[in-house]
N, C-alpha and C positions, 0 to 999 in steps of 0.2 A: 491843571488837574489831569491825572493819568486815567486813560480809558482802559477798562478791563476787557480782555479778550478771552473767549472760551467757546465751547460747543453749545449750541442751543438744544433744547429738549427734543425738537423734531429731528435734528441730526443724530442724536443719541438713539432715539427710537428707530430710526432707519437702519442704523448699524446693527442693532439687536435683531431687527426683522431679517436683514440679509444673512446674519450668522445663523438664525433659525432655519432659513431656507437651505443654506449650505449643509447644516447638520441633518436636515430631513432627507436630503439627497444622498449624503455620504454614509449614514448609518446602515441602510439596507445593503449597501455594497460590502461593508465589513462583516455583517451578519452572514451573508452568503458565502464568504470565504471559508467558513468552517466546513461546509459540505464539500467544497472543492478540495480542501485539505484532506478530508477523509477519503475521498475518491482517489486522490494522488497517493495516499498512503497504501490503499489497497492495491493500486497498480504497482507500487514498489515491492510489496510483499509477493505479489504474483510473479514479478520479474526475478526476484531473488530465488523463489522456489524453482522456476524454470532453469535458471542458471545452475543452481545447486544440483538438480537432477542431471543436467547435461555434463557438468564437471565430474560428478560421481560416475556416470556411465563411461566417460573418457578414461578415468582412473582404472575402472574395471577392465576396459578393453586394452589398456596399455600393457598389462602384465598378465601372464598366465596364472590362474588361480589367485586372482587379486584379492579375494576376500581373506584368504589366509595370510597374504603378504601385507595386510592392513593398508591397501591402496584404495579400497572402496567399501561401501556399505551395501549389503544385499537389500534391494528395494524392488518390491513387486506391487506395491499399492500406492495410491496417491498420498495417503496419510503418512507414508514413509518419509516424505520430504521434511516432516517436522524434526526428524533426527539429523537431517543434513544441514539445515539452516541454523546457524548459531544464534541463540536467543529467540527462537521462534516462540511467540507468545500464544499458547493455545487458549488462554483466557480471553483474548481479543479476536482471534481468527480461528475459523474452522476450515478443514481441508476435506474435500469430497470429490465426486466425479467417478468416471469409469476407470477402474484400476488397469494399469498396463499389462499385468499378468506376469507369468514366470519366464517368458522368452526374452533373453538378453536383447536389448535394443528395441523391444516393442514399445510403441508409443500410444498414448491415449490423451484425451482432454480431461484434465483435472481442474478443480475449482478451488479458489480460496474466497471465503466470505467473512465479513465482519460479524461479530456476535451481537453488537448493539444495533438498535434500529435508528434510521432505516438501514436495512441490510444491503451491503454493497458486495456484489459477487464479480470476481474476475477469473478468467480462464488462463491456464498455462499448460504447456505440454509436459506430461509425465513420461519418463523413460525408465523402463525396467533395466536393472543392472545387477551384476554379481550373482546371478542365478546359475546353478550348475547345469 
């Protein structure tokens, strides 16, 4: 006579309990990743805005009368960065802060904030460029 082999009910229940404990520990870590991703995205947008303003200023400074030579965009406000960053989504992010003003090369602290809650705000350096 052949003896059948298999898992006992206690062994199966223990495996289910262990899987339940692992799931209870892992799920909160995955849920928390969404807030970290939103923060990283805001950091990326602020970095892109700072780079765009710096590159625009460099283009203006490289050529006399750069605005008419199409080498730069005239920018004197923080919100002017929305025209410099390709694909800047004003439905997702807002730009604010102290405007750098009309003096070429003047800097100020600008902010980029998410529209959705919780609001995440990051700072970047705004640089005035292309002003006569």
